[in-house]
C-alpha positions, 0 to 999 in steps of 0.5 A: 867632544863626545859622550862617555859613560863612567863605571866607577868602583870608587869615587867619581871623576873630577875632570868631567863636565856636564853630568847627565841626570840618569834619575830624572823620574826619581824624586829628590827625596827618594834618591840613594844618597839623600840622607848624606846630603841632608847631614851635610846641610845640617853641618852647614847650618852648624857652621853658619851658627859658629860663623855668627858666634865668631862675629859676635865674639868681640862684643861684651854681654849686656847687663843682666835684666834685674827688674825685680831689684829695681822695684825693691830698691825704689819701693824701699824709699816709699815704704820707709818712715821719713826722718824728722827734719833736722834729725840724723838718719836712723835705721828703719824699724822692722815693724809691720804696724808702723804707718807709712802715710801719717802717724796721726791716723791712729784709727787705721793702725789695726788695718793691714796694708797691702802692696802692688809693685811693678813697672809700666811704660812711661807713655801710659803713666798718666792714664794709669794713674787717673784710672786707678784713682777713679776706679778705687775712689782714692782708697790707695796711695800710688807712687811713681819714679823713673828707673835710673837707666833704660832696660830692655823690653822682654816682648819687643827687645826695645830699650825703655826707661821704665817707670816704677810704681808702688801702690798701697791699699786696704781691702782685697776688692781694691787689690783685685781692681788694681791688679786687673787695671795693671794687666790692662795697661800691660804692666809688669807686676812683681811680688813685693814682700809686706814686711821690711825684713822680707824685703831686705832678705829678698834684696840680699838674695837677688844681689847674691844671685846676680853675683853668682850669675856674673861669675858663671857668665864670666867663666862661660865667656872664657870657655867660649873664647877657648872653643872659638879659638879652636873653631877659627883654626878648624872651621875653614877646613871643615867647611871645605870638607863638608862642601866637597862631601855634599858635592860628591853626594849630589853627583852620586844622586845623578848616577845609576846603579847596575843590576847588581847594585854594586857599581855606579854608572855616570854619563857625562859630556867631556872634551875629547882632548881631556879624556886622558886626564879623565882616565888618569883621575879615575885610576887615581881615585880607584887606587886611593879608595882601595877599590878592587875594581878599577874605574873605566871609561866607555864611549856612548854614541848619542843623537843629542847635541853636546853642550858648548864648552868655551875655554877662557882665560883671565883676559877673555873671561870678561868678554865671554861673560858679555856674550853669555849674557845674550845666550850661549852659542850652540855646539860648534857654532862661531863664538862671537867673543873674540870679535867682542874684544875689539867691537865692544870697547870701540862702541863704548869709546865712541860714546866716551871719547875723551883723552883725559877721562879715558886715560884715568880709566886706563890707569885705574884698570892698569893698576888692577891688572898689575896688582891682580895677584894681591890678596887684598884686591882678589879677596875683597868682599864688596860686590861692586869692587868684585865686578870691577876687578873681574872686568879689569881687562875690559875696562883697560881696553875701554880706556885705551879706545876712549883715548883713541876716540878722544884724539879723533874728537880732539877733546881732553877734559872738554878742551881742544888740544893743538897737536898739529897747526890748524888748517884754517888761515884767518889771516888769509881771510882778513887780507881778502875781506873788506873788514873795517874797524866799524865792522869789527866793532859791531860784529864780535863773532866772525865766520870763516868762509871756506870759499876764500882762496887760501883760507882752507889749506887742506884737511887736518892730519888727524881728528877734528880741527881745534878751530872748531872749538872756537866756532859758534856753530861747533855744536851743529857741526858735531851734531851732523858729524856724529849722527852720520858716523853713528848710522855708518858704524851701526850698519857696518856692525849689523852687517858684520854680525849677519856675515858671521852666519856664513861660517856656521852654514858652511861648517854644518854644510847647510847650503840652503841657509846661505841662499834662503836666509843669509842672502835675503837678510843681506839684501834687506839690510843693504837695499835699505840701510846700506843705501843710506850709508851710500847716500851719506858718503856720496853727499860728502864726496859730491858737494863742496863748500861752494854748493853746500847751501843747495845740497839736498837733505838725505833724510827727506830722500830716505823718506821719499824712498819708502813713499815711492815719490820725489820732493820737488823742493829737495834736489836729487843727488844723482840722475835716476835716483827715484827708479834706483830707490824704487828697485831697492825697496822692491828688492827689500820687500821681496826678500821678506817672503823668501826669508819667511817661507824659503827654509820651511818649504825646502825642508818640507820638500826634502823630507818628502823626497825618497831616500836613495843616497847613503847616510851622511858620513860621521865626523872624523872626531866621532869615528875615532875611539875614545882611547887607543885600544878601546872599542865603542860600546853601548851605555845602559841608556843608549837605545838601538835607534841611537846606535843605528843612526850613528849618533847623527840625524838632521834637525828637519827629520825630527821637527814638525813643519808647523814648528819649523815655520813658526820658528822661521816666522819669529826669526823673520819678524825679529830680523826685519823689525830689528834692522829698523829699530837697531838702526835707530838705536845706534843713534845713541852713539851720537846722543851719548857722545854729545851728552858726555862732551857737553856735560864735561864742558859744563863741569869745566865752565861751572867749576874751573873757569869760574874759579880762574875768572873769580880769582883773576889768576891770583890766590893759588891756595884757593885753587886747591879746593876748586880743583879738588871739587873739579876732580871729585865731580869728574870722577863721580859724574863723568867717570862713574855715572857716565861710564856706567851709562855708556857701558850699558848702552854699549851692551845694548848696541853690541847685542843688536849685532 
């Protein structure tokens, strides 16, 4: 890779990566093309509004808010004269002086009746009516009736079935009290004409207005539908164009002008093998834009560390994302992603070992892989589905490895499979024993004794012998086996991660780090935890079934190792065990100060030493010109010191000793504590594996086994819902929940290496 400066007369190059900000001291609001960026953002807001309108285009408009019409309609019933009983309905006389209460009250005929009409929330009706009666001392007539349909509250937007009220009163003072009380109760008061003719005219006018508004709304909706039909076709193109324009202007804001302010200068990081494509793109851009000055590329020497570019494909992208979640490797360092393709699915499979569950996961991932080009799968908007789809190759390998470990554990939906004949012979033990009928009657559970000649005919060809699924100590055996297996896998995995540092030190020719960092790290890891792995295998090889009862405890020996002591009750595994363990602990402790002080002191001494040699040679890739026939030159941002240093200088030359020491101290503490915590953390391989197996067995026992026993192997139709429940619980609990849990733990353990 190299750093190149582009002087562009036309548009910028589309093939470059890692654009360098040439205006770091200029505010974002003061840059050259900030106005264009703002206009693009305004257009994006307009597009968002249009998108919302498109989503809402299928909904019919709600009814027009006609609260005054309801008040007039209901109030008309209150102010109209009632017809005598038994008489036919007659039209209402248009008179202001006709009484509305009692025709016999002739002494009040010379008074003018006033009205207050409106709507009130149904919860406030009782209190409103009591307060009106007490405040006005009964000099009013109030009528209340509910609306036939709910209407929207203009303040809150809530649909409320309002209560319409009509209050008739005499006297202006009482009217003022009524209006003040209505305001206190947040009533919506509407004008109510006093004459019946005026009320009829108002009703007619409102009906005509509603009809006119309905016609206008209908025509507006038709016009809006026509506009939206055009927007549906053009909006995707508009959105892409504006996004491209905005991206171009954002890139141009990171460029700088030359002294004539007629040419833009950009500095980018670009892979060396892509430089030809970059030059072709610049030429094509200059030709398309009609520029009289052709864009060109110029190599810029620099002392900065280039950014890391890791090329991925659809298979390695998921694994690279896992690596990038912990951190991106520095330039030219070893990329752990290729190793994660094998180690990560295997760590997952150790916790998820089941042939049946792994096969279901494998088939699900295989379906996504085979139909990966389907638009319905690729363009789905569900975020969870997108996560599964992007990691389809990762899930495929996780399922395949789970099938492999499931065969080792000999588990298929928690049941053992007999692929090969069992290596245990029960008949041989029965022939050599003195079991009587009374003994068999009182001992329903029998124990296989491997010390009997012929009862054990050799190891099982592959995986765990299926006879262990019938043993009463099945869980104890798996506990011991999987716990030791987890420790062994964890130490091997951590050791492999440390050994990868050899490639980095050799590539960068940092030979001192091989001796002062990698060697102490390996001594610390192997002297303590590598020795633990040795004890596990030594005990497996040394002790047989005959002397298994007197076999010492490895855990007690490991504790005594740190205490520099021995336990008389725990026999040694071999002669001279205590001195060997003492030496290993001393070596591990002695490696800590070397790891802490070795590199800082070496760099300090090297910095003080007189420089008599020649400068380090520049890499061959950096000595080559950017393109054939083109000489290296200086950028406007390249200093003289950068050119004289040849673009390279040692890290120790520019860092203070205190900074180096602090960095090394943090690394030492993190590594030493990490070796202890990560070794214990790898025990989750044991815990999650046992939890998955036991949960699968519980699910089989509680659903399928009880279904078979309860039905006594009859009624096959009833087994259909039983199996359906088993299948749903298997997918929901064991595949989804347990699979996600194992994935997260595998992510943690892989990061420990």
